[in-house]
C-alpha positions in Angstrom: 10.9 -12.8 -17.3 7.4 -14.0 -18.4 4.4 -14.7 -16.2 4.6 -18.5 -16.6 8.3 -18.6 -16.1 7.9 -16.7 -12.8 5.2 -19.1 -11.7 7.1 -22.3 -12.7 8.0 -23.4 -9.2 4.4 -23.1 -8.1 3.1 -24.8 -11.2 5.5 -27.7 -10.7 4.4 -28.1 -7.1 0.7 -28.0 -8.2 1.4 -30.7 -10.7 3.1 -32.9 -8.2 0.4 -32.7 -5.6 -2.8 -32.4 -7.6 -4.9 -35.6 -7.5 -8.6 -36.1 -8.4 -10.8 -34.7 -11.1 -10.7 -31.1 -12.2 -13.6 -28.7 -11.5 -15.7 -27.0 -14.2 -15.3 -23.6 -12.7 -13.9 -21.4 -9.9 -15.3 -18.1 -8.6 -13.1 -15.7 -6.8 -14.3 -12.8 -4.6 -17.5 -14.8 -4.7 -19.5 -13.0 -2.0 -22.9 -14.7 -2.2 -21.5 -17.0 -4.9 -24.4 -16.4 -7.3 -22.2 -17.4 -10.3 -21.3 -20.7 -8.7 -24.9 -21.3 -7.6 -26.1 -20.9 -11.2 -23.4 -23.2 -12.5 -24.2 -25.8 -10.0 -27.9 -25.7 -11.0 -26.7 -26.4 -14.6 -24.8 -29.5 -13.4 -21.3 -28.1 -13.2 -18.8 -28.7 -10.4 -17.4 -25.5 -9.0 -15.0 -24.0 -6.4 -15.8 -20.8 -4.7 -13.4 -18.5 -2.8 -13.9 -15.4 -0.7 -12.1 -13.9 2.2 -15.5 -14.1 4.1 -15.3 -17.9 3.9 -11.7 -18.5 4.9 -8.6 -16.4 5.6 -6.7 -18.7 3.2 -8.7 -17.1 0.4 -6.9 -13.8 0.8 -5.2 -13.5 -2.6 -2.8 -10.9 -1.1 -1.1 -13.5 1.1 1.3 -16.2 -0.2 -1.2 -18.9 0.7 -4.1 -17.1 -1.0 -2.1 -16.5 -4.1 -1.3 -20.2 -4.2 -5.0 -21.0 -3.7 -5.8 -18.7 -6.7 -3.3 -20.4 -9.0 -4.3 -23.9 -7.7 -7.9 -23.1 -8.5 -7.0 -22.1 -12.1 -4.7 -25.2 -12.3 -7.6 -27.5 -11.2 -10.2 -26.0 -13.5 -10.7 -28.3 -16.5 -9.9 -27.4 -20.1 -12.8 -25.2 -21.4 -13.9 -24.5 -17.8 -14.3 -20.9 -16.4 -12.7 -18.8 -13.7 -14.8 -15.9 -12.6 -13.0 -13.0 -10.9 -15.0 -10.2 -9.2 -12.3 -8.3 -7.3 -13.3 -5.5 -4.9 -14.1 -2.4 -6.8 -14.0 0.2 -4.0 -10.7 1.8 -4.9 -11.2 1.7 -8.7 -14.6 3.3 -9.2 -15.5 6.9 -9.9 -16.6 7.7 -6.3 -13.1 7.0 -4.8 -10.8 8.3 -7.5 -9.9 11.5 -5.7 -9.4 9.9 -2.3 -7.2 7.1 -3.8 -5.3 9.4 -6.2 -6.5 7.4 -9.2 -7.7 10.7 -10.7 -4.1 11.6 -11.2 -2.5 8.2 -12.0 -4.2 4.9 -12.3 -1.9 3.4 -9.7 -3.1 6.1 -7.3 -1.5 7.2 -4.0 0.6 4.1 -3.3 1.5 5.4 0.1 -2.0 4.5 1.1 -2.0 0.9 2.2 -5.4 -0.1 0.6 -4.4 1.5 -2.7 -1.1 -0.4 -2.7 -2.9 -3.6 -1.8 -5.5 -3.3 -4.6 -2.7 -2.6 -7.1 -1.0 -5.8 -5.9 -4.3 -7.7 -6.1 -4.8 -6.7 -9.8 -1.2 -7.8 -10.5 -1.9 -11.2 -9.0 -5.2 -11.5 -10.9 -3.2 -10.8 -14.0 -1.1 -13.9 -13.3 -4.3 -16.0 -13.0 -5.5 -14.6 -16.3 -2.3 -15.5 -18.1 -2.4 -19.0 -16.6 -6.1 -19.4 -17.7 -5.1 -18.4 -21.3 -2.1 -20.8 -21.4 -4.3 -23.7 -20.0 -7.3 -23.2 -22.2 -9.5 -22.1 -19.3 -12.0 -19.3 -19.9 -12.0 -16.3 -17.6 -14.1 -13.3 -16.8 -13.3 -10.2 -14.7 -16.3 -8.4 -13.3 -16.3 -4.7 -12.4 -18.7 -1.7 -12.3 -18.8 0.3 -15.5 -16.9 3.2 -13.9 -13.9 1.1 -12.8 -10.4 2.0 -13.8 -9.1 -1.5 -13.0 -8.6 -2.2 -16.7 -6.0 0.6 -16.8 -3.7 -1.1 -14.3 -0.4 -1.4 -16.3 0.0 -5.2 -15.9 -3.6 -6.1 -16.7 -3.7 -3.6 -19.5 -0.6 -5.0 -21.1 -2.0 -8.6 -20.9 -5.4 -7.5 -22.3 -3.6 -5.8 -25.2 -1.3 -8.7 -25.8 -4.2 -11.1 -26.1 -6.7 -8.6 -27.5 -7.9 -11.0 -30.2 -9.2 -13.4 -27.5 -10.7 -10.7 -25.2 -14.3 -9.7 -25.3 -16.3 -7.2 -23.3 -19.9 -7.3 -22.3 -22.0 -4.7 -20.4 -24.9 -6.0 -18.3 -27.5 -4.2 -16.2 -27.8 -5.9 -12.8 -31.1 -4.0 -12.2 -32.6 -6.1 -14.9 -32.4 -9.1 -12.7 -34.8 -8.1 -9.9 -32.6 -5.7 -8.1 -34.2 -2.4 -6.8 -31.3 -0.3 -8.1 -29.7 -0.7 -11.5 -25.9 -1.4 -11.5 -24.1 -1.4 -14.8 -21.3 -4.1 -14.9 -18.5 -4.5 -17.3 -17.4 -8.1 -17.9 -14.1 -8.6 -19.6 -12.9 -12.1 -20.6 -12.4 -14.6 -23.4 
């Protein structure tokens, strides 16, 4: 069963209850919401989501997953959804402790590893919905992240590879004391 078919009950509900204008963008795992702040300065309307703001923004809960899909659904055609999921279990430094040095899904008996795998699966649903709705999307991760190798995300990235681009940016180039190389994958 396809991603959209599995989401159909949620999408129907969103269609029935959505009123008002769509936003230009949504930023998930926003932290300091720098992406949103910059978009606002350029005149865009935006939505920002982070567990630090509200418990309902926890994408691992049913409500949080609904919030994620709702944000994608209410982002206008040609808008952008920016996703910067936690990287701690995907980066080089934690590969051994998470078991990702053996298998990208890691030691699934560890609660955090299992949760991060589920998080990437849910993000994959959001990416597919973005693609189907004509909404641009970007996933942000440190350069050493294995997140791209998660089987569900990898399959979707391969399926839509003609639409997917990659950019590498140096965060140290933007007034940070330490350089941090980020990989941005999106359309």
